Structures are given as structure tokens and as C-alpha cells.
FIKOLZA-1660 file (N, C-alpha, C; in steps of 0.1 Angstrom, whole numbers, plus 5000, padded with zeros to 4 digits):
% residues 157
   i   px   py   pz ch aa at
   1 4545 1653 4269  A  M  N
   1 4556 1661 4268  A  M CA
   1 4560 1664 4254  A  M  C
   2 4559 1654 4245  A  S  N
   2 4563 1656 4231  A  S CA
   2 4554 1667 4224  A  S  C
   3 4542 1668 4229  A  V  N
   3 4533 1678 4223  A  V CA
   3 4539 1692 4227  A  V  C
   4 4544 1694 4239  A  L  N
   4 4549 1707 4243  A  L CA
   4 4561 1710 4235  A  L  C
   5 4570 1700 4233  A  V  N
   5 4582 1703 4225  A  V CA
   5 4578 1706 4210  A  V  C
   6 4569 1698 4205  A  A  N
   6 4564 1701 4191  A  A CA
   6 4559 1714 4189  A  A  C
   7 4552 1720 4200  A  Q  N
   7 4547 1733 4199  A  Q CA
   7 4557 1744 4201  A  Q  C
   8 4569 1740 4204  A  G  N
   8 4580 1750 4205  A  G CA
   8 4584 1753 4220  A  G  C
   9 4578 1746 4229  A  S  N
   9 4582 1748 4243  A  S CA
   9 4595 1741 4247  A  S  C
  10 4604 1749 4252  A  Y  N
  10 4617 1743 4256  A  Y CA
  10 4618 1741 4271  A  Y  C
  11 4607 1743 4278  A  F  N
  11 4607 1741 4293  A  F CA
  11 4610 1727 4297  A  F  C
  12 4604 1716 4291  A  P  N
  12 4608 1703 4295  A  P CA
  12 4623 1700 4293  A  P  C
  13 4629 1705 4282  A  A  N
  13 4643 1704 4280  A  A CA
  13 4651 1711 4291  A  A  C
  14 4646 1723 4294  A  L  N
  14 4653 1731 4305  A  L CA
  14 4653 1723 4318  A  L  C
  15 4642 1717 4321  A  I  N
  15 4640 1709 4334  A  I CA
  15 4650 1697 4334  A  I  C
  16 4650 1690 4323  A  V  N
  16 4659 1678 4322  A  V CA
  16 4674 1683 4322  A  V  C
  17 4677 1693 4315  A  F  N
  17 4691 1698 4315  A  F CA
  17 4695 1703 4329  A  F  C
  18 4686 1710 4335  A  G  N
  18 4689 1716 4348  A  G CA
  18 4691 1704 4358  A  G  C
  19 4683 1694 4358  A  A  N
  19 4684 1683 4367  A  A CA
  19 4698 1676 4364  A  A  C
  20 4701 1674 4351  A  A  N
  20 4714 1667 4348  A  A CA
  20 4726 1676 4353  A  A  C
  21 4725 1689 4351  A  A  N
  21 4736 1698 4355  A  A CA
  21 4738 1698 4370  A  A  C
  22 4726 1699 4377  A  L  N
  22 4726 1699 4391  A  L CA
  22 4732 1686 4397  A  L  C
  23 4728 1675 4392  A  S  N
  23 4733 1662 4397  A  S CA
  23 4748 1661 4394  A  S  C
  24 4752 1666 4383  A  D  N
  24 4767 1666 4380  A  D CA
  24 4774 1675 4390  A  D  C
  25 4769 1686 4393  A  A  N
  25 4776 1695 4403  A  A CA
  25 4777 1689 4417  A  A  C
  26 4767 1680 4420  A  V  N
  26 4766 1674 4434  A  V CA
  26 4774 1661 4435  A  V  C
  27 4774 1653 4424  A  D  N
  27 4779 1639 4426  A  D CA
  27 4794 1639 4430  A  D  C
  28 4802 1647 4425  A  G  N
  28 4817 1646 4429  A  G CA
  28 4819 1650 4443  A  G  C
  29 4814 1661 4448  A  P  N
  29 4816 1664 4462  A  P CA
  29 4810 1654 4472  A  P  C
  30 4798 1648 4468  A  V  N
  30 4792 1638 4476  A  V CA
  30 4801 1625 4476  A  V  C
  31 4806 1621 4465  A  A  N
  31 4815 1610 4464  A  A CA
  31 4827 1612 4473  A  A  C
  32 4833 1624 4472  A  R  N
  32 4845 1627 4480  A  R CA
  32 4842 1627 4495  A  R  C
  33 4830 1633 4499  A  A  N
  33 4826 1634 4513  A  A CA
  33 4824 1620 4519  A  A  C
  34 4819 1611 4511  A  R  N
  34 4817 1597 4515  A  R CA
  34 4828 1588 4513  A  R  C
  35 4839 1594 4508  A  N  N
  35 4851 1586 4505  A  N CA
  35 4848 1575 4495  A  N  C
  36 4840 1578 4485  A  Q  N
  36 4837 1569 4475  A  Q CA
  36 4842 1573 4461  A  Q  C
  37 4851 1583 4461  A  A  N
  37 4857 1587 4448  A  A CA
  37 4866 1576 4443  A  A  C
  38 4866 1575 4429  A  S  N
  38 4873 1564 4423  A  S CA
  38 4881 1569 4411  A  S  C
  39 4891 1562 4406  A  D  N
  39 4898 1566 4394  A  D CA
  39 4888 1566 4382  A  D  C
  40 4879 1557 4382  A  R  N
  40 4870 1556 4371  A  R CA
  40 4861 1569 4371  A  R  C
  41 4856 1572 4383  A  G  N
  41 4848 1584 4384  A  G CA
  41 4856 1597 4381  A  G  C
  42 4869 1596 4384  A  G  N
  42 4878 1608 4381  A  G CA
  42 4879 1611 4366  A  G  C
  43 4877 1601 4358  A  W  N
  43 4878 1605 4343  A  W CA
  43 4864 1604 4337  A  W  C
  44 4855 1596 4343  A  L  N
  44 4842 1595 4337  A  L CA
  44 4833 1607 4340  A  L  C
  45 4835 1614 4351  A  D  N
  45 4827 1626 4354  A  D CA
  45 4830 1637 4345  A  D  C
  46 4843 1640 4342  A  P  N
  46 4846 1651 4332  A  P CA
  46 4841 1647 4318  A  P  C
  47 4842 1634 4315  A  F  N
  47 4837 1630 4302  A  F CA
  47 4822 1632 4301  A  F  C
  48 4815 1629 4311  A  A  N
  48 4800 1631 4311  A  A CA
  48 4797 1645 4310  A  A  C
  49 4804 1654 4317  A  D  N
  49 4802 1669 4316  A  D CA
  49 4803 1673 4301  A  D  C
  50 4813 1668 4294  A  K  N
  50 4815 1671 4280  A  K CA
  50 4804 1666 4271  A  K  C
  51 4800 1654 4274  A  V  N
  51 4789 1648 4266  A  V CA
  51 4776 1656 4268  A  V  C
  52 4773 1660 4280  A  L  N
  52 4761 1668 4283  A  L CA
  52 4762 1681 4276  A  L  C
  53 4772 1689 4278  A  V  N
  53 4774 1702 4273  A  V CA
  53 4774 1702 4257  A  V  C
  54 4783 1694 4252  A  V  N
  54 4784 1693 4237  A  V CA
  54 4771 1688 4231  A  V  C
  55 4765 1678 4237  A  G  N
  55 4752 1672 4232  A  G CA
  55 4741 1683 4231  A  G  C
  56 4739 1690 4242  A  V  N
  56 4729 1700 4242  A  V CA
  56 4732 1712 4233  A  V  C
  57 4745 1716 4233  A  L  N
  57 4749 1727 4224  A  L CA
  57 4747 1723 4209  A  L  C
  58 4750 1710 4206  A  A  N
  58 4747 1706 4192  A  A CA
  58 4733 1706 4189  A  A  C
  59 4724 1702 4198  A  A  N
  59 4710 1702 4196  A  A CA
  59 4705 1716 4194  A  A  C
  60 4710 1725 4202  A  L  N
  60 4706 1739 4201  A  L CA
  60 4711 1746 4188  A  L  C
  61 4723 1742 4184  A  A  N
  61 4729 1747 4171  A  A CA
  61 4721 1742 4159  A  A  C
  62 4716 1729 4160  A  I  N
  62 4708 1724 4149  A  I CA
  62 4695 1731 4148  A  I  C
  63 4690 1735 4159  A  R  N
  63 4677 1743 4159  A  R CA
  63 4679 1758 4157  A  R  C
  64 4692 1762 4155  A  G  N
  64 4695 1776 4152  A  G CA
  64 4694 1785 4164  A  G  C
  65 4695 1779 4176  A  L  N
  65 4695 1787 4188  A  L CA
  65 4708 1792 4193  A  L  C
  66 4719 1785 4189  A  V  N
  66 4733 1789 4192  A  V CA
  66 4740 1789 4179  A  V  C
  67 4750 1798 4177  A  P  N
  67 4757 1798 4165  A  P CA
  67 4767 1786 4164  A  P  C
  68 4769 1781 4152  A  P  N
  68 4777 1769 4150  A  P CA
  68 4792 1772 4154  A  P  C
  69 4797 1784 4153  A  W  N
  69 4810 1787 4158  A  W CA
  69 4812 1785 4173  A  W  C
  70 4802 1787 4180  A  A  N
  70 4803 1785 4195  A  A CA
  70 4804 1770 4198  A  A  C
  71 4796 1762 4191  A  L  N
  71 4797 1747 4192  A  L CA
  71 4810 1742 4188  A  L  C
  72 4815 1747 4176  A  L  N
  72 4828 1743 4172  A  L CA
  72 4840 1746 4181  A  L  C
  73 4839 1758 4187  A  A  N
  73 4849 1762 4197  A  A CA
  73 4849 1753 4209  A  A  C
  74 4837 1750 4214  A  V  N
  74 4836 1741 4226  A  V CA
  74 4841 1727 4222  A  V  C
  75 4836 1722 4211  A  V  N
  75 4840 1708 4207  A  V CA
  75 4856 1708 4205  A  V  C
  76 4861 1717 4199  A  A  N
  76 4876 1717 4196  A  A CA
  76 4884 1717 4210  A  A  C
  77 4879 1726 4219  A  R  N
  77 4886 1726 4232  A  R CA
  77 4885 1713 4239  A  R  C
  78 4873 1707 4239  A  E  N
  78 4870 1695 4247  A  E CA
  78 4878 1683 4241  A  E  C
  79 4878 1682 4228  A  V  N
  79 4886 1672 4221  A  V CA
  79 4901 1673 4224  A  V  C
  80 4906 1685 4224  A  A  N
  80 4920 1688 4227  A  A CA
  80 4922 1684 4241  A  A  C
  81 4913 1688 4250  A  A  N
  81 4915 1685 4265  A  A CA
  81 4916 1670 4267  A  A  C
  82 4907 1662 4261  A  L  N
  82 4907 1648 4262  A  L CA
  82 4920 1642 4257  A  L  C
  83 4925 1647 4246  A  G  N
  83 4937 1642 4240  A  G CA
  83 4949 1645 4249  A  G  C
  84 4950 1657 4254  A  L  N
  84 4961 1661 4263  A  L CA
  84 4961 1653 4276  A  L  C
  85 4949 1651 4281  A  R  N
  85 4949 1643 4294  A  R CA
  85 4952 1629 4291  A  R  C
  86 4948 1623 4280  A  A  N
  86 4951 1610 4277  A  A CA
  86 4966 1607 4275  A  A  C
  87 4973 1617 4270  A  R  N
  87 4987 1616 4266  A  R CA
  87 4997 1621 4277  A  R  C
  88 4991 1628 4287  A  S  N
  88 5000 1634 4297  A  S CA
  88 5005 1623 4307  A  S  C
  89 5018 1624 4310  A  P  N
  89 5024 1614 4319  A  P CA
  89 5019 1617 4333  A  P  C
  90 5014 1629 4336  A  R  N
  90 5009 1632 4349  A  R CA
  90 4995 1636 4348  A  R  C
  91 4988 1636 4360  A  S  N
  91 4974 1640 4360  A  S CA
  91 4973 1654 4357  A  S  C
  92 4962 1658 4350  A  L  N
  92 4959 1672 4347  A  L CA
  92 4945 1674 4352  A  L  C
  93 4944 1676 4366  A  P  N
  93 4930 1678 4371  A  P CA
  93 4924 1691 4367  A  P  C
  94 4911 1691 4369  A  A  N
  94 4904 1704 4366  A  A CA
  94 4908 1715 4375  A  A  C
  95 4909 1727 4370  A  T  N
  95 4913 1738 4378  A  T CA
  95 4901 1748 4379  A  T  C
  96 4903 1759 4386  A  A  N
  96 4892 1768 4388  A  A CA
  96 4886 1773 4375  A  A  C
  97 4895 1776 4366  A  D  N
  97 4890 1782 4353  A  D CA
  97 4882 1771 4345  A  D  C
  98 4886 1759 4346  A  G  N
  98 4879 1748 4339  A  G CA
  98 4865 1746 4345  A  G  C
  99 4865 1746 4359  A  K  N
  99 4852 1745 4365  A  K CA
  99 4843 1757 4363  A  K  C
 100 4848 1769 4363  A  A  N
 100 4840 1781 4359  A  A CA
 100 4835 1780 4345  A  A  C
 101 4843 1775 4336  A  K  N
 101 4839 1773 4322  A  K CA
 101 4827 1764 4321  A  K  C
 102 4827 1753 4329  A  T  N
 102 4816 1744 4329  A  T CA
 102 4803 1750 4334  A  T  C
 103 4805 1758 4345  A  V  N
 103 4793 1765 4351  A  V CA
 103 4788 1775 4341  A  V  C
 104 4797 1783 4335  A  L  N
 104 4792 1793 4325  A  L CA
 104 4785 1786 4313  A  L  C
 105 4791 1775 4308  A  Q  N
 105 4784 1768 4297  A  Q CA
 105 4770 1764 4301  A  Q  C
 106 4769 1758 4313  A  A  N
 106 4756 1754 4318  A  A CA
 106 4746 1765 4319  A  A  C
 107 4751 1777 4324  A  L  N
 107 4742 1788 4325  A  L CA
 107 4738 1793 4312  A  L  C
 108 4747 1794 4302  A  A  N
 108 4744 1798 4289  A  A CA
 108 4734 1789 4282  A  A  C
 109 4735 1776 4284  A  I  N
 109 4726 1766 4278  A  I CA
 109 4712 1768 4285  A  I  C
 110 4712 1769 4298  A  A  N
 110 4699 1771 4305  A  A CA
 110 4692 1784 4301  A  A  C
 111 4700 1795 4300  A  A  N
 111 4694 1807 4296  A  A CA
 111 4689 1806 4281  A  A  C
 112 4696 1799 4273  A  T  N
 112 4691 1798 4259  A  T CA
 112 4678 1790 4258  A  T  C
 113 4677 1779 4266  A  L  N
 113 4665 1771 4267  A  L CA
 113 4654 1780 4272  A  L  C
 114 4656 1787 4283  A  L  N
 114 4646 1796 4289  A  L CA
 114 4641 1806 4279  A  L  C
 115 4651 1813 4272  A  A  N
 115 4647 1823 4262  A  A CA
 115 4639 1817 4251  A  A  C
 116 4642 1805 4246  A  A  N
 116 4635 1799 4235  A  A CA
 116 4621 1795 4240  A  A  C
 117 4620 1790 4253  A  G  N
 117 4607 1786 4258  A  G CA
 117 4598 1798 4261  A  G  C
 118 4604 1809 4265  A  A  N
 118 4596 1821 4269  A  A CA
 118 4594 1830 4257  A  A  C
 119 4602 1828 4247  A  G  N
 119 4601 1837 4235  A  G CA
 119 4605 1851 4239  A  G  C
 120 4615 1853 4248  A  S  N
 120 4619 1866 4253  A  S CA
 120 4632 1870 4247  A  S  C
 121 4631 1882 4240  A  D  N
 121 4644 1888 4234  A  D CA
 121 4653 1893 4245  A  D  C
 122 4648 1897 4257  A  E  N
 122 4657 1901 4268  A  E CA
 122 4665 1889 4273  A  E  C
 123 4658 1878 4275  A  I  N
 123 4665 1867 4280  A  I CA
 123 4675 1861 4270  A  I  C
 124 4671 1862 4257  A  A  N
 124 4679 1858 4246  A  A CA
 124 4692 1866 4246  A  A  C
 125 4691 1879 4249  A  A  N
 125 4703 1888 4249  A  A CA
 125 4712 1883 4260  A  A  C
 126 4707 1880 4272  A  V  N
 126 4715 1876 4283  A  V CA
 126 4721 1862 4280  A  V  C
 127 4713 1853 4274  A  A  N
 127 4719 1840 4270  A  A CA
 127 4730 1842 4260  A  A  C
 128 4729 1851 4250  A  A  N
 128 4740 1853 4241  A  A CA
 128 4752 1858 4247  A  A  C
 129 4751 1867 4257  A  A  N
 129 4762 1873 4264  A  A CA
 129 4769 1862 4273  A  A  C
 130 4761 1853 4279  A  L  N
 130 4766 1842 4287  A  L CA
 130 4773 1832 4278  A  L  C
 131 4768 1830 4266  A  L  N
 131 4774 1821 4256  A  L CA
 131 4788 1826 4252  A  L  C
 132 4788 1839 4249  A  I  N
 132 4801 1845 4245  A  I CA
 132 4811 1844 4256  A  I  C
 133 4807 1847 4268  A  A  N
 133 4816 1846 4280  A  A CA
 133 4821 1832 4282  A  A  C
 134 4811 1822 4280  A  A  N
 134 4815 1808 4282  A  A CA
 134 4825 1803 4271  A  A  C
 135 4823 1807 4259  A  V  N
 135 4832 1804 4248  A  V CA
 135 4846 1810 4251  A  V  C
 136 4846 1822 4255  A  A  N
 136 4859 1829 4258  A  A CA
 136 4866 1821 4269  A  A  C
 137 4859 1818 4280  A  L  N
 137 4865 1811 4291  A  L CA
 137 4869 1797 4286  A  L  C
 138 4861 1791 4278  A  T  N
 138 4864 1778 4273  A  T CA
 138 4878 1778 4265  A  T  C
 139 4880 1788 4257  A  L  N
 139 4892 1789 4250  A  L CA
 139 4904 1792 4259  A  L  C
 140 4902 1802 4268  A  V  N
 140 4913 1805 4278  A  V CA
 140 4917 1793 4286  A  V  C
 141 4907 1786 4291  A  S  N
 141 4910 1774 4300  A  S CA
 141 4917 1764 4291  A  S  C
 142 4913 1763 4279  A  G  N
 142 4920 1753 4270  A  G CA
 142 4934 1756 4268  A  G  C
 143 4937 1769 4265  A  V  N
 143 4951 1773 4264  A  V CA
 143 4959 1771 4277  A  V  C
 144 4953 1774 4288  A  R  N
 144 4960 1772 4301  A  R CA
 144 4962 1757 4303  A  R  C
 145 4953 1748 4299  A  L  N
 145 4954 1734 4300  A  L CA
 145 4966 1729 4292  A  L  C
 146 4966 1734 4279  A  M  N
 146 4977 1731 4270  A  M CA
 146 4991 1735 4277  A  M  C
 147 4991 1746 4283  A  H  N
 147 5004 1751 4289  A  H CA
 147 5008 1742 4300  A  H  C
 148 4998 1738 4309  A  R  N
 148 5001 1728 4320  A  R CA
 148 5006 1715 4314  A  R  C
 149 4999 1710 4303  A  A  N
 149 5003 1697 4297  A  A CA
 149 5017 1698 4292  A  A  C
 150 5021 1709 4286  A  F  N
 150 5034 1710 4280  A  F CA
 150 5045 1711 4291  A  F  C
 151 5041 1717 4302  A  Q  N
 151 5050 1718 4314  A  Q CA
 151 5053 1705 4320  A  Q  C
 152 5043 1696 4319  A  T  N
 152 5045 1682 4326  A  T CA
 152 5051 1672 4316  A  T  C
 153 5053 1676 4304  A  A  N
 153 5058 1667 4294  A  A CA
 153 5073 1663 4298  A  A  C
 154 5076 1650 4295  A  P  N
 154 5090 1646 4299  A  P CA
 154 5101 1654 4295  A  P  C
 155 5100 1660 4283  A  D  N
 155 5111 1668 4278  A  D CA
 155 5110 1683 4281  A  D  C
 156 5100 1687 4290  A  A  N
 156 5099 1701 4294  A  A CA
 156 5111 1705 4302  A  A  C
 157 5114 1717 4300  A  R  N
 157 5126 1722 4308  A  R CA
 157 5122 1732 4318  A  R  C
% end
């Protein structure tokens, strides 16, 4: 496998990323369906999402496949979200826009890996559009999360 990566193939990375993203999408619903959800899983799963997305985006940015501003925007939002959730007196569960953000981020990453592996300008254009949409939704969902956090603050009116 290292020979493929050394030759510029991103398909092994796409397969590993796809498997990780798919397992992440499935584990929460399965745990809830089996009544095995836990408080630890409730915070560990979103943290693992962030590590997966930020880690792969960082690797792609280092390789010049995604712009650094996209990585910085995602990192800033995720660090802010972790801080807000840690300080909030009430639970700030994921909302539809936050879940859609994660899906768009995963699609953008997968498309970027596919474009790099295939050497396709057309797929790269789709990946770039997905990345822009993902970053935009990342920022919007971050602002909405901040708004919810401030509404739940003890001194909110």
C-alpha cells in the first residue's frame, strides 16, 4: 500500500477515510437502537468526528490539496464548539445543520481524495465546490451554536 501512496495514489486513503466516516455515521444510531448510548459516547463521538475531519483536512492541506484557509476555518469552528460545549451549563446537542456540516465535510474530503487519485480536473472542481459549501455551513452552524450557547447562559435574558 505504501508504494501506491508514494506513487501518488490516494485511493487507499479514500477507502480508509470512507470506512471511518461510514462507521461514524452508523455507530450512534446503532448504540441508540440497542439502548447502549452513554454519556461518554455522547461527547466522545463528536470529538472523534472532529479529529477525523480536522486530521484529514490537515493532511490534505499539507499536500496542497485543500487551501489552508479552509482548514483554519474548520479548526476555529471546532475549537470554539468544544469550548462552548464545555462551558455551557446545559447540553448543546448536535442539530441538523451541525450534522449536515459533518456530512458535507466528509463528502468534500472524499471528493478531494478521489480527484487526487484519479487526477481529474472535473472531480477536483466538484470537490472544491463541496469544500466551499462545507466551510460555509461550518461557519453558519458555528454561529448558530454560539447563539444557542449564549441563550442558555445563566445571565441570558
